N, C-alpha and C positions, 0 to 999 in steps of 0.2 A: 707811493711812486707810480705813475700810469702805466696800464699795461693792457692790454686785448687777451690774454690768458682766460679760455673758456675751461674754470675748473670742474664744469659740471661733466664737463662729457671725460674727466681723467679718474683714475679710482679714486675713491672716498679716502685712501689713505691721504691722495695727493693733497686735501682740504684744509690739512695745517700750512699751506704755502702759503696760499690766500694775503694772509691778516699779516704777514712779515712784509710778505713784496707791496702789498697797496700802504704800509705805514711806515716804510724807509721814506726821508727825504734828501734824501744825498748829504745831510750837514756835514763829512768827516769827522764826525768824534769818533769814530771808531778806529780811524787810522794810527794814533803813537800806540796803540795799545794793542792793536791787530800785532803777532807776531811773524806772521810770514810778510807783511806791510814794511816791516819795521828791518828786516832780512833784508828781502828780495829787491823792496822797493818799487813794485810794479803796483800800479793803480788795478789790476786784476787780481793781486793777489790778496784784496784786503775786502773785507765786509761787504763795503758798497758795489766792491766792483764786481765780486761773486752775487750777489744778488742781481743786478743787472744782468749777467750772464745767465744766471738762472729762468731770469724772467725770459730771455731771449728765447731761452730754447723752450721754453714752455709755449711762449707765443709761435712755434716755427720758423721765426727767420735764423738760428742759429744751428749749426748741426753739432747733435749730444759729443760727439766725438773732437772739438773743438774746443769746446768746455771742459772736457772733466779735468785735462789739466791744473785746471786752477781750485776746479774742488777736489781734488783728490790732497794737493798741499793744504788744505785746509787742518787745522789739528782740531778744530770743534771745541776750542777752547771754552768758548765762548764769554771772552772779555770782550769784546762787543757790547754784547749784551749789559753789562755793570758799565759803557761809556756811552750807550745813547738814549740821547734824551727823548727821546720818541718811543720806547718805550717794544724796538722791535724786538721778537724774538725770535733769533738767528737759531737758537739751537733745534728748533721745531722744523725750522724750512731745510737747513743743509742735511739733517736726518733724514728728514719724508723726502729732498730730492736724494740722496741719494739711493733708500729704496725704490726712488722712482726709477733713477738712472739706470741699477745694474742690470737689471732684465733686458735691457735696452743699447748697452755700449759693447765691446768688444777691449778685452784684453790680451795684451802679448803671453806667450805662454808662460814665461819667466815670473811674471805678477799672477798671472793662475796658478802655478805650484807653490809660490810665496802666499798668498790667500788662503789655498786651500791647506796649507801644512800649519799653519796658526788657527785658523776654524776648527781643527781638526785636531788641535793638541793642549791651546792655551786656555780653552772653559773646561778643561777635565782635569782634576789633578793629579790622577795616578796617568793617565797616559803624556802629561806633560813631562811631568818627573823621570819618565820613560825617555820620551825628547832629549830632555835635559844630555842625561846620562847618553845619551847617542851622537848630541852636536858635542858634547867634550871630546868622545874622543875622536869625530871627527875634525876637530879645530885643525890641527894638524894639513888638512889637505883646501887651508880655507883660501891659501892663495889661489887656487883651481879651479876652488868652486864658480857654480856658477853665481854671476853680480845677483841676481835676487835671492839667494839661500845664504851668500855670504854675509850680509846683517845678522843673520840668526844662528851660524857660527860663534862672528864677534862677542857675541850677547850673552852665550851660550856663560852661565856663571860657572867658576873654577869646582865650586862646590856644593853642594845641596846639604841643605840640615837634616836629620833622622827627620820623618813622618811622626807627627804629633796629632793625631786627626783632635778634635774637640768634642767632648762631651755632649751628651742630649742633653743633661740639666746640670746646672752649676747655683750652687745654693748661696743665697745672701747672708752678708755677717749681721747676726742681731738680728732688729725686727723688721722685718721685709715693708721696703715703700715703694716697691712699683716690681713688674713684671713683666719681662722683654722676651723678642725672639729672637735670636741673632742672625743676621747673612756670614754666614764661614768665607765665604768668596772662593774664588780658585786659584790663580798663577799666585796667590798671598799665601793661600795655605802652605800651595808648594815651595815657594822661598823664601819665606819666611813667617813659620806659624806661631812664631812668640808672640804675635800682632795677637791674633784671637786670644789666646790665654791671657796675656794680656789686661786686654778690654775684659774677659772674666772678671779678672782679680778686682778691676776698679769699680766694673757694676757690683760686684759682690760686696768691695770695704764700701760703699755706700750702700746698701739696704736693697738691693739690686738681686732680682732672682732671675736667670736665665735659662732658655729653655733655645736649643738648637738644632730646630725640626729636621729629623733625616730624611726626608724625600725633599729636600733641597736642594740648588746646583747652580752652575753662572747665572749670573742675574741677566745675561744675556745680550748687554750695553755691547761689548766687543763686537758680537756678530753685524747689532742693529747701525750703528756707527760704520764697517764697512758697506753696509747697502744687505748683509743677508738676512734681512726680512724674517723671509719664514723660519730660520734657523731660531733668529733669536724671539719670534714669538712662542716656539714650541718647548725653550729652554722656561721661558716669563710662567706659560704656563705651568710647569712645572712648577715656581714657583706661588701663583695662586693656587695651589692646590695643598703645599704642605706647606703654608703658613696659617694656623687657623686662629680660633676665637681666646678669651680669655688672655689676652694681652693687653699690658697698655703702648706698645709702642713695637713693630720692628724697624729694629737699629742697626744699622750699617756702619764699618769702622773703612772704608773706602770709598775716598768722594766718589772716585769713578761710577759704582755699582750704587752707590746712594741715588745716584742724579738720576741712572737709567731706569731703576725702579719707579721714581718718581714718573717717567718719562711713561710709562706702563699707558698709561690715557689715550697717549698720540700715535701708541704702536697698532692697538686694539680699535679704534676708532672706526666708525660704523661694523662694526662684526657683535659676537653673542657675548664675547668675556671684556666687552670695555666696561661694562658695569662693578662686575668684579676688580678688572683690572682698575679703575678709579679707587672701589672704596680701599683697595690694597695698598696704592699709591699715596694716599689721605693718613696710612699709619706709619710708610717709612720714614726715618729721621736718623739724621747722624747723629751717632753715641756722642760727640762734643756739644751738640742742640740739647741733648737730651738730660745726658748730666747736668750742664750748665741750668736750665730749665728747674732741674728737678732739686740744684744747689747741693756739694760737694761735702764732704768731712775733711777739713782742714788736712792735709797729709802734714809729719811732724816737720819740724826746722831740719834745712840741709847739713851737712858735715861744715861748708863753706860756702856764701855767696858763689852764685854759677850766674855765667848771660847765656841765653838761650835766643836765636835769632830763628821765628817761627817763620817759614814757607806755605804761601799759599795755593794748599791744590786749585788749580783751573775750576774744576766742579764739585767742589764747595766753596768758593769764593763766588764765583761767576755762576755757573749752573741751579745753585742751590743758593745763594746770594748768605751766607756762613762764614764769618768773617770774625766776629766779637767771641761767641763762647772759645774755640779753642784757647786765645789768648784769654778768656777769663780765665777759664784753667789754670793754664801755666801759672798766671797769676800769681791763683792761690798757694800756692806751694813758697814757705818762706823762704826765702834767697833767692830768691829767682829772678831777674833782669830782663828783661824783656826786648830786646833791639830787632829796630826794623830795618830788612835789609830795602837797598833801591828797587825800581822797577818791580816793585810787589805786583802787577797787574800781567806781568807777560810770563808768557808757559815756559817749563824749562823746555819739555821736545821731546816728552816720555809719547803722553797722548794716545792711549792704545799700542796700537801696532805703527803706529807711525814712525818710532825710529826705527823700524825694520821698512817702511814703504819710502821712507825717504829721509834716507842718515844722515845725509851730510847737513838737510835743514836742524834736525832733532840735535844733532854733533853740537853747529853753531847758537840755537837756542842752549843747550846743556851747559855750551862753557860760557855762556854768558851769564845764564844764571850762579852756575858756580861764582863766581869772580863776585856777581852782588854779596852772594854770601858770603864769602869769605873777607871781605870787605869791611863785613859790622864787626870781626872782631870774636864772634861767641865763639865761646867753647863748645854750645850744644848746637843741631838745628833739629827741629820738630817738624812733622809737617802729616797729615792727614792721610797721605794716597799712598801705595805701596809704591806704585807707579814712579810717583817723583822722588819717594826713598832712593828707589834702586838708581833713577837717573842721576841724581844730585851727587850718590856717594859716587859713580862711575867717574863727574868729572871734577869732583872734588879732590880728587884721589883719597877717598876717604875709609878706605877700607884695609889695613886695621884703623880705628882712632887712635890719634894717640900721633907722637914726633909730628905735628903741627898742624894735624887734620882734626878736624873736629869730627865728634860722634853725632852720626846723623838715624834721628829715631821718629817713632810714631808718638803722638801725642800719647795713647794710651802707655807706651812703654814708659814713657817719661815719665806720667803718676803713676806707673807701678811698682817704676823704682824708688819714689820719694813715698808711697805706702809701705815699701816693704825695709825704710829706716834709712835716716840720714848716714849710718855708720857706710852700709855700702855705697853710698856713693849715687849719683843719676848716671856718671860716665862705665860702671863697671857691668860687663858681661854677662846675663845670667840665659841666657837660650833654653839651657833646659830645665829651667826651673817652672812646674804645672802648678802644682797643690801645695801642701803643706808640707811636702817632707823635704821641700828645700828651701822653705823660707823664715828667714831671721826669728828665731823664737820668742825673743827681744822685746819682735812688732807686736804691739797689742793688737794688729790689723791682722795676722795670721790668720790663713782659711783652711779649715777643715772642710777638705773637700771629699772626704770619704763613699762608700756607699750611699747612696740616697735612701 
């Protein structure tokens, strides 16, 4: 796309916007994959429309406040990246533009309060748990709560699992084949700690020793994708310092976190930490990719055949280009039939804080995704991102599983249950299983995780 933007006059962090703007040829391949264009039907709510809007703002021919409604509608799912024949890196563009625009835009009071609450709680597990407890108590007042706060109360889960911090070290089972460092996550640790424990057990069953660095924290993606660049970089620097050497990879089990950490070079472009950020990002890999490349131990056969529908998390499929590895892992379970849902490329509507900021669009997308997944007839739905799991459960009405509702689990939880023995079955709940104490003693892959 031709433009008259003087990128030399903009901050160094804005340099990432130049190539995507220049690369877009307005072909329209992105339109049917864009969740907001499909939902709202407006050109300015499509990727090519937003690229044009951002260009106009940077050229000075459009006021920023006129552009931000369309920018705010974007989920940042990057489905357009998968569809684009010109290789437009839309993710780099939208992230950089939000960073550029945040200090220059005006927000209404309700939006400022909502954003501040989210950024002060979600990246910090202890604060988030306290906020959820408070939110549960306040739900009785949601009908009279300010509109900006109401979605937070609606989304507050009715209960929280007990806190189960991950250990700093988890041994490999048998001969050690690899050593990795795991990002524990923030919201995931509070809402579904079993995902982290399941990941440790699956890695161990495949000969992988795992360290969970004590000094780590939130990856920063939630902050960066809402334009809070300073907070995002502060969180990222903490991780740059925490994850040292002596490991084969930095492993993530949340699509959004893995994608965010792989963006660190863009976040730190032109800064003193850019080299460290680039070296860090090169070591980041999703746990499904790591295990697929390593080659997994085949789980024992299931008690009976099971059908699984796999949901592609946007920041795994689109942002990281990872689609085959999780499917390969699930197909490795004897007795599993994998079913592909319609419209796999469309976002479920979770997208970080999007279901707080744009609840109506998020609801439309959540219901559409749930209908497509229910249409597969699968007994179980698997995905690789905590936000997707929560959104899908909500719109499937899948809490609890059973009574016609499919179970909705992380890919690592499915593998963990398979390794733990077919007699338990994939659909059994084992939220409180951590190490060897509650594992089937007849399973040859039982883990002894006593003292180091």
